[in-house]
N, C-alpha and C positions, 0 to 999 in steps of 0.2 A: 296477706302480707303486703305491705306497701314497699315498692322498690326504693332502694337507697337514692338519695338525692346526690347529684353530682354538682359540686360547686362550680361556679364560673371559672375559677382559677384552674381547677382540674381539667375542665373541658378545654380551655385554651392551651394548656400544656399538651394534652393529647392531640389536639388539632394541629399544633405547631410541629409536633413530632411526626405526625402523618405527612404533612406537607414537606418537611425536610427530607424524610426517607423517600418520598415520591420523587422529589427533585434529584436526589442522588441516583436513584435507579434510572431515571430518564437520562441523566448526563452520562452514565456508563454504558447505556444501551448501544448507541451508535448504529448507523445504518448507511448504506450507500446513498440514501436520499436525505440524510440529515442536512440541515442548513449549513453546518460547519464544513461540509465537503463541497468546496467550490471548484476544484480541479476537474477537468474533463476525463472521461474514461479513456484509458489507453487503447490504441488499436491492438488487436490480437493477431499474432502470427502463430499458426499451428505448424509444428515441424516434428520430425522424427529424431530419434537418438539411436546411434549404432555404436556398439563397443565403447560406450561412455562418452561419445563425442556428439555434441549437438551441432547441426549444420543448418544455417539460415542463408537462403539465397536472397541477395539484395539487388533487385533490378530497379528500373525507373518507377515502377508502380508500388514499390515497397514503402511502408510507412517509415522505414529507416533510410530512405534514399537521400534525405536532406539533413545536413548538419543542424543539430539542435532538436531533432525529433527523437522520440522514444517509442518503444513498443513493449507489450507483454508477450513473451515467447512461451507458448505452452507445449510441453512434451509429456510423454508417458512417465517421465522421471521427475516431473515437477515444473514449476513456473519460474521464469526468469525475467528480470527487467533488463532491457538493452537500451542504451542511450548512445546516439551518434554525437560525439563531442568534437570531432574534427573530420576532415575529408576522409582520412584513412584510419581514424581512431574511434574505437567503441569502448564503452564501459559495460560490463556484464555483472549482474549481481542477482542473488536470490530475490524472489518476489514475496518472501515470507517475512512479515513484520516482526521485528525483534521484541515487540511489546507483548502481544498475545497470539502471534502466529496467524493473523489474518493475511489474506493476499493483498499486497499493495498493487492497486490497479488504476490509479489516477495520476495525472501528470499535467503540470501547468508551469510555464516560465522556468523551466529547468529544475522543478521540484516534483519529486514523487510523493504521493500522499496515500496513506492508509485510510480506507473508508470507515473502518470500525471505530477508531478513537482519535483520528486526526494526526497521528505521527507523520512527520515529514522528513524526507531524505534528499540530499542533493544527488547529482548525476554520478558521483563517486561512491554513493551509498552511506555517506556520513549523516548522522542525525542532525537536522536543523531545527526540529521542534518535537518535543516529547508528546506523549509520555514515554516513548521508546528511549532507551538510554544507550543502546549498543548499535553500531553500524550494521548494515546489511552485509552478508557474506559475499565476497567478490570472487569472480572467476577470471582467468586470463584468456582473452580472446586472440584469435589470429584472423587477419583479413587479407584476402587476395583474390583477384579475378571475380569480384562481386560476390564472394562467398565468405561468410563469417562462421568461424567454428570456435568451440570452446569445450573443454573437458569438464565432466561433472563426476 
């Protein structure tokens, strides 16, 4: 039996479909090394949580020692983004992207960036670039004697 002939038109339609689907899959994949991720990885601060309170010591060697800096604070209860926005003022928010729950772990020029799909947030947690459409959950910090605390 002779195999059926595929017309040039049918071949082109199938080839175009394959290329289109491949492009869509590639653009949704995302990774920390994707070219769209230009922001630097955040410095990480590991700390403990006790009775629902996260405590972060901020001395001269801390990545949060300087206004304008930010860090990813890791605890056994989750990850948090902390930005020092003034001498005695910090913003604290969850590091969970509101798009697909990836960990936001990049920062550049006052903008947090999710490495998975490129969502961006300002230092208050508001979305500045999608696909995320909701802001990051915020926490109220207290700062005194070089110690930052917040309840989770």
